[in-house]
N, C-alpha and C positions, 0 to 999 in steps of 0.2 A: 193461932191456928191459921194454917195456910189453905188457900182454896185449891182444890184438886182440879187439875186440867183434864178435861175429858180425853181419853186415850185416842179417840178418832182424830181430834184436832192435832195432837202431838204427832201422830203418824202422818197426817197430811202435811204438817210443817216439815218433817224430815223428808218425806217424799218430794215435796216441793223444792227443798234445797238440793236434793240429789238430782232432780230433773233439771234444775237451773245449772248445776255443775256440769251435767252431761251436755246440755245444750251449749253452754259456754265452751266446753272442750271440743264439741263437734264444730262449732263456728270457727274456733281457732285452727283446727285441723283443716277445715275447708279453706280458710284464708291462706294457710301455708301451702296447700295444694294449688290454689289459684296463683299464688306468687311463684311457685316452682314452675307451673305450666307457662306462665307469662315469661319467666326467665328463659325457659327452654325454647319458647317460640322466638324470643329475641335472639338467642344464640343461633338458632336455625336460620333466621333471617340474616344474621351477620355472616354465617358460614356461606350462605348462598351469594351474599354480596361480595365475598372475598374474590371469587373467580367465576366468571361465566365462560362456558365453552363457546368458542367462536362458531359461527354458523357458516359452513361452506354452502354457497348457493347451489341447489341441485341442478343437474342438467338432464334433458330428456332427449332420447334418440330412438327412433322407430318404436314408439309406444312404451319405452322403458325409461323410468326415471332413476338416475343414479344419484345417491345421496349418502351422507354420513349416517350410519345407523344409529337410531335413538334406542336407548336401553339394550345395548348389545348383549348384556348378561342373560337376558331372556331368550337369546338365540344361541346360547352356549359359549359365548366369548368371555374371556377373563378380564378384559380391559374395556374402558369406555371409548377411548379415542382410537382413531386409525382403522375403523371398521366401515367398509363400504357396503351399501345395500343396492341391489337392483330390484326395483319395485314396478309392478305393472301399473302404468299410469292411469288406466281406466278403473281397475278394481282396488288399487292400493295394496294388493297382496305382495308380500316380500317373496321374490323369486329365488334369490340367492344372496349370500353375504360373503364377504372376503376381508380378512384382516391383512392390511397392507404392511404393517410393521408391529414389532413387539416392544412394549415399553418395560424397562427394568425399573422396578419400584424399590425404594429404600424403606424398609419396615419401620424406621425411626421417624419418618415424615408422614404427613397426611397424604393418603393415597390420591384423593381428589385433586390436590394441589400439584401432583406429579403427572397427571394425565396429559397427554399431548394429542390435540385434536387436529383434524383436517381443517384447513383454512380456505382452500380453494379447490374447485373441481372445474376442469375444462375438457371439452370433447374435441378430438381431432377426427372428424367423421371420415375424411378421406383415408386416413391411416387405420381407422377402426380402433382407436385407442382412447382411453380416458386418462387425463393427466391430473394428478393430485399432488397438492403440497400441504405441508403441515405448519404448525405455529413456529417450528424451528427452521423453517425455510427448506426442509428436506423435500425431495420430490420423488414421485413414483409414476410409472406408466403401467396401465393395465390394458392388456390386449383383450378386447371384448369377445373375440371369437373363442378363446380358450381360457380366459381369466388368468393368464400368466402375468406375474408382477415383476417389473424390472425397476430397480432403484436407479435414479438419474442423479447427476451431480446437483448438489444443493445450490440454491440461489445465493448470490453474493450479498454481503451486508449483514447487518444485525437483524435478528428476528423481531 
């Protein structure tokens, strides 16, 4: 004769096993998600370490600061590099933006690696022009009175 196991204990045992399986599965899924997030964070860190945009030092003239525009896509531009901003030095409000050149992107390559940024800004106050050069040593002149852009001969030497 076998002893009968009360039904409630049998149900508890089954429910306990199911709960254990569920908790184990949830823990494993969480561990996988944590590992994936860690890997993504590491990849993002590696991506940002690949290439840093050079910072052209802003110049200020008559209360207006001229600088390379940060996040130009927010201002309607399609590329990150080569966009100049005129900013009210007191309020920080962007007065106008100007794209100095267009970058041709190869769709087979990473876009951010192909961006070409301004590397230097200089002001010729007597002539009323801003001189800009980029990472490839190309140069532009911006007449501040009418925002006209003229490309100048590139600087000699390797970028």
